[in-house]
C-alpha positions in Angstrom: 3.8 1.4 -17.9 6.3 4.1 -19.3 3.7 5.3 -21.7 1.1 5.8 -19.0 3.6 7.6 -16.7 4.7 9.9 -19.6 1.2 10.8 -20.5 0.2 11.4 -17.0 3.2 13.6 -16.4 2.4 15.7 -19.6 -1.3 16.0 -18.6 -0.3 17.3 -15.2 1.5 20.2 -16.9 -0.7 20.9 -19.8 -4.0 20.7 -18.1 -6.8 21.8 -20.5 -4.3 23.2 -23.0 -1.3 25.5 -23.5 -2.7 29.1 -23.6 0.3 30.2 -25.6 -0.9 28.3 -28.6 -4.2 30.3 -28.7 -2.3 33.4 -30.0 0.7 32.5 -32.2 0.5 30.1 -35.1 2.8 27.1 -35.0 6.1 27.3 -36.9 8.9 24.8 -37.5 11.4 25.1 -34.7 14.6 23.6 -33.5 15.9 23.4 -29.8 18.8 22.1 -27.9 19.0 20.6 -24.4 22.1 22.2 -22.8 24.0 21.1 -19.6 24.6 23.9 -17.2 26.4 21.6 -14.8 28.3 18.2 -14.9 26.5 15.0 -14.4 25.3 11.6 -15.6 22.5 11.5 -18.1 19.3 9.4 -17.4 15.8 9.7 -18.7 16.4 9.0 -22.4 14.1 6.0 -22.3 11.1 8.0 -21.1 11.8 11.0 -23.3 11.9 8.9 -26.4 8.3 7.8 -25.5 7.4 11.4 -25.1 8.8 12.1 -28.5 6.7 9.3 -30.0 3.5 10.5 -28.4 4.0 14.2 -29.3 5.5 13.6 -32.7 8.7 15.5 -32.5 12.2 14.5 -33.4 15.0 14.2 -30.8 18.6 13.4 -31.6 20.7 12.4 -28.6 24.3 13.6 -28.4 24.7 11.8 -25.0 23.0 8.5 -24.0 21.8 7.1 -20.8 24.7 6.5 -18.2 27.1 8.7 -20.1 29.0 11.5 -18.4 28.4 15.1 -19.5 30.0 18.4 -18.5 28.8 22.0 -18.3 28.2 23.3 -21.9 27.5 20.0 -23.5 24.6 19.7 -25.9 22.7 16.6 -24.6 20.2 16.5 -27.4 18.7 18.4 -30.4 15.0 18.6 -31.0 13.0 19.4 -34.2 9.3 19.9 -34.5 6.6 22.5 -34.5 6.8 25.4 -32.0 3.5 24.6 -30.2 4.7 21.1 -29.5 8.2 21.9 -28.4 7.0 24.6 -26.0 4.2 22.4 -24.6 6.6 19.6 -23.8 9.5 21.6 -22.6 8.9 21.4 -18.8 7.7 17.8 -18.9 10.9 16.8 -20.8 13.2 18.8 -18.6 11.6 17.5 -15.4 12.0 13.9 -16.4 15.5 14.5 -17.5 16.6 16.5 -14.5 15.0 14.2 -12.0 16.5 11.0 -13.4 19.9 12.6 -14.2 20.2 14.0 -10.8 19.7 10.6 -9.2 22.0 8.9 -11.7 24.6 11.6 -11.0 24.7 11.1 -7.2 24.5 7.3 -7.6 27.6 7.2 -9.9 29.5 9.1 -7.2 28.7 6.3 -4.7 29.5 3.6 -7.3 32.9 5.1 -8.2 34.0 5.0 -4.6 33.1 1.3 -3.9 33.7 -0.3 -7.4 37.4 -1.1 -6.5 36.2 -3.2 -3.6 33.9 -5.3 -5.7 30.8 -4.3 -3.6 27.4 -3.8 -5.2 25.5 -0.6 -4.5 21.8 -1.1 -3.9 18.9 1.3 -3.8 15.9 1.1 -1.4 12.1 1.5 -1.3 12.5 5.0 0.0 11.0 6.4 -3.2 8.6 9.2 -3.8 4.9 7.9 -4.1 4.2 6.7 -7.7 7.8 7.3 -8.8 9.4 4.0 -7.7 9.9 2.5 -11.2 11.2 5.8 -12.5 13.6 6.5 -9.6 14.9 3.0 -9.5 15.5 3.2 -13.3 17.6 6.3 -12.6 19.7 4.6 -9.9 20.2 1.6 -12.2 21.4 4.0 -14.9 23.8 5.6 -12.5 25.3 2.1 -11.8 23.4 0.7 -8.8 21.6 -2.5 -8.5 17.9 -2.5 -7.6 17.0 -3.8 -4.3 13.3 -4.9 -3.8 10.7 -3.1 -6.2 8.0 -4.0 -3.6 6.9 -6.4 -0.8 6.1 -9.1 -3.4 9.6 -9.9 -4.8 11.5 -11.0 -1.8 10.7 -11.6 1.8 12.5 -9.1 4.1 12.0 -9.1 7.8 12.8 -5.8 9.5 12.9 -4.9 13.2 9.2 -4.1 13.1 8.4 -7.6 11.7 10.7 -9.4 14.1 8.8 -7.9 17.0 5.8 -10.0 15.9 7.7 -13.3 15.4 8.2 -15.5 18.4 10.4 -18.1 16.7 12.5 -16.9 13.8 13.7 -20.3 12.7 10.1 -21.8 12.6 8.8 -18.8 10.8 11.4 -19.2 8.1 10.6 -22.9 7.8 6.9 -22.0 7.3 7.7 -19.2 5.0 9.7 -21.5 2.6 6.5 -23.6 2.3 4.5 -20.5 1.2 6.8 -18.2 -0.8 7.9 -19.0 -4.4 10.9 -21.4 -4.7 13.1 -18.7 -6.1 12.4 -16.1 -3.6 15.1 -15.0 -1.1 14.6 -14.2 2.6 16.5 -11.4 4.1 16.6 -10.5 7.8 17.6 -7.2 9.4 20.1 -7.4 12.3 21.3 -4.7 14.6 23.9 -6.7 16.5 26.3 -9.7 16.1 24.0 -11.8 18.1 20.9 -11.1 15.9 23.0 -11.7 12.8 24.1 -15.1 14.1 20.5 -16.0 15.0 19.3 -15.0 11.5 22.1 -17.1 9.8 21.3 -20.1 12.0 17.6 -19.7 11.1 18.2 -20.3 7.5 18.1 -16.9 5.8 19.7 -16.0 2.4 20.7 -12.5 3.3 21.5 -10.6 6.5 21.3 -6.8 6.5 23.6 -5.2 9.0 21.6 -2.2 10.0 23.0 0.9 11.6 26.3 -0.8 12.6 29.8 0.5 12.7 32.3 -0.8 10.2 34.0 -2.6 13.1 30.8 -4.4 14.1 30.3 -5.6 10.5 33.9 -6.9 10.3 33.1 -9.3 13.1 29.9 -10.5 11.3 31.8 -11.0 8.1 34.3 -13.1 10.0 31.6 -15.2 11.5 29.9 -15.7 8.2 33.0 -16.6 6.3 33.7 -19.4 8.8 30.1 -20.8 9.3 27.8 -19.7 6.6 29.7 -18.9 3.4 26.6 -19.1 1.2 24.8 -16.2 3.1 25.1 -12.7 1.6 25.7 -9.7 3.8 24.3 -6.2 3.2 25.3 -3.1 5.0 22.7 -0.3 5.5 21.8 2.7 7.6 22.9 6.3 7.4 25.6 5.5 4.9 26.9 8.6 3.1 29.5 9.5 0.4 31.9 10.3 3.3 31.5 6.9 5.0 30.7 4.4 2.3 34.3 3.5 1.6 34.7 2.3 5.2 31.8 0.0 4.8 33.1 -1.2 1.5 36.3 -2.4 3.1 34.5 -4.6 5.6 33.9 -7.6 3.3 30.1 -7.2 2.8 28.6 -8.2 -0.5 26.4 -5.1 -0.9 25.7 -1.7 0.6 22.2 -0.1 0.3 21.4 3.5 0.7 18.1 5.5 0.4 20.1 8.7 -0.1 20.8 7.8 -3.7 17.2 9.1 -4.3 16.2 11.3 -1.4 19.5 13.2 -1.1 19.9 13.8 -4.8 20.2 17.6 -5.6 18.9 18.7 -9.0 21.6 19.4 -11.6 21.1 22.3 -14.1 19.8 21.7 -17.6 17.9 24.0 -19.9 16.3 24.1 -23.3 17.1 26.7 -25.8 15.2 27.5 -29.1 17.6 28.2 -32.0 
């Protein structure tokens, strides 16, 4: 899967061929990837595949999940000039995209780690980039939520509008889904959370609630359904996530890890 993604990304940029190479003969060349801002590196796994495909050597000075600061050399590259110049944008785009997501994710993780709460990503990913973007959040310290509709059963408000009897639905679902699959239900109130727990779910998502509302749900869970996990979600930002981490939930999910990640600044320089 990674190789196919890397080949497609390269093909998108190269098209029918690099016109530069029509004029100048190729020579041996060295290059550096230099950080022009601070961040967390991610993308190494994909760029190593690019190096294998395009036959250039890359030596990493920083590895996935490590911090870097402005001015750091992240990697050195050796190969022929045609190859290095052909892959430059593809390499930088993958490294920038993944590292930017990992950098923002680490900021969230650093805030909630003292509270023992897991940070989860979401399915709010760019089309055809889910595996890549979730790899980046994982590198930044998050835990992947669902990769798709097939790895857990999650009933959101839209699903619940079509279900007449939640408890009966879950009974029937247990007969159909794999034995190891969890069921999660989205709740927007204490009453809905209680109904979900009573219906036999594994996880309750407290969606778009205030920290005060979630505290009440945590208290109810701790007394009546200690085995059920609680997840907080909905418009959670760097400014508010600590408040949610103090409520007693097991995890906090945020789509902003991906869709609010601003690109950091990296560049390639030929020696």
